[in-house]
Structure formats: structure tokens, C-alpha cells
C-alpha positions, 0 to 999 in steps of 0.5 A: 443572634449572638451576644457580643461580649466586650473584649476586656483584657486577658480572662485570667491573670498571667504570672509573666509579662508577655513579649511586646511587639512594637507596632510603630517600629516593627522588627525586621525579622517576623520569624523571630518575632513569631518565636518570641510570641510562641514562647509566651504562648508555651507559658500559658495555662492551656493545652496545645499552644501549638494548635493552629487552624490550617485552611486549604481549597479543594478542586471546586474552589471550596475552602475547608479548615481544621486544627493541627499542631505545629511541629516546626517553625524556622526560616525555612517555613512552618511544619506540620505532619499528616496523612497525605491521603486525607482530604487536606492532603488531596486538596494540597496536591491540587492547590498547594496554597495554604493559610494558617492561623494561631489564636492565643486568647489569654494573650489576645493575640493572633498570627496569620501565615499565608504561603505554599506547601512543599513535602518535608524530606523522608528523614524529617518524616522518619524522625518525627514519626519515630518520636510519636507514641506507639499507640499513635503510630498504630492509629495512623495505620488503622485510620484511612483518614477522611474516609467513611467508617461504619462505627468506632468498633470498626476503628478499634478492630483495625487498631487491634489488627495492627497490633497483631501485625506489628507484634513487638516490632517497631511500627514503620511509617506508612508511605502515605504519612508525611509532613508539609512545609508552608512558605512564609509568603505573608505573616500578619501579627494582631494584638487585641484592644479593649475598644476594638482598636486592634494593632495589625502589622503585615509582612509580605515577602518580596522575593525579587528584593530579598526581604519584606514589605511591612505595612500597618493595617487598620483593625 
């Protein structure tokens, strides 16, 4: 059995004051609230503050989760990019529902997002692809994501073949590589408390009313 360590505040001193969220009188716009928290996360002494868990459900109803990087977040949704032929891509074609989880341990904060995905545009895919390092582009061509491979040497060989194939030319975006935009059906904010009396607030989209139903939740 794992020994539970008491939640006793941030593990190291922060050199800034994080943006507070009033859980008694929550803001009307959860998008703006997330972006404020995200700005705090960007100032943390940690890599990849944009890392998030992405959970999907396959054709058998089995859930799977993995870490991806957030590449966009505005009123239109949260954006990530990947190989659409991957396991997650196949699951999203069958069941376009997805859950995201951001966890910033030093701030004792979590944000959960639930929604459905749509494909990002060709222009968005091309723009983000062009911003990637060349080595990452070559790796995307070399890797048949989620498919079996004999060993690392095989992956390295495929990358070398891609280097020869494209030589000094620009590496084009693979047709199966692109982005997903996650709608904001639910956004939930969680702020940790040393005595497990955490603060939670849940925003649920109400398309018919054109706004949000906001509820405070028990921890």
C-alpha cells in the first residue's frame, strides 16, 4: 500500500503571487480564468507547463490516456496536434469525445476539460507543422505511431531514409498528421487545500441558453 503524504502547500517557494480565483464568486468567463492560471503555470520552474493528459475511448469502450502538449486555447477550443493514424486518432474517429487534464503540482491546481473534437483546418496544420524543428518533422515521417517496431535501430534507419529522401528540401506535412480542436462542454477548476477541503468549480456549457451553468462542487 502506498503511504499518502499530506498535502502541505507548494513544494518550493514561488517567486511570484499566483492569480487567485474567487470560488465564492467565480468569474463569468472560464476561458479567461484558464488563461490566467496558464500564465501562472508558464512562470513555474518546470518543463512543459502546457503538458496535459488526453483521455479517449475506443470502439470497445476501453479508455486510454496519454500526455500531449497544448498548442492553442481560446474561445473556439483547446488544440493539440498528432498523427491521426495513431491509436488516439483511431479512437477519436470512432468516438469524438475527449477529456483533458492539466495538473500543476507546484500551484496545487488542476483544470479538467470535457468536450468533442473536430479537425483543425489545413492552414492551421500547415502553419504549426512549419514551426516544428526539421528533426521532429523527419521523425513524424519515420514513425508509424502506435504500430509495432522491431527495435530502435529500425526507427533510426527510417529517419535516415527520410533525410536522404527529402535531402535539403523542405519536409512536407504528412497527410495523416494534423490537429484536433476540443470544444468546451465542461471546464472544471480545482485548487488544493492542505486538509483536503479542496475548492472545485464546474462550468457546463448550455448551448440553448448561450452561456454556462456554474456549480461549486464538494472536493
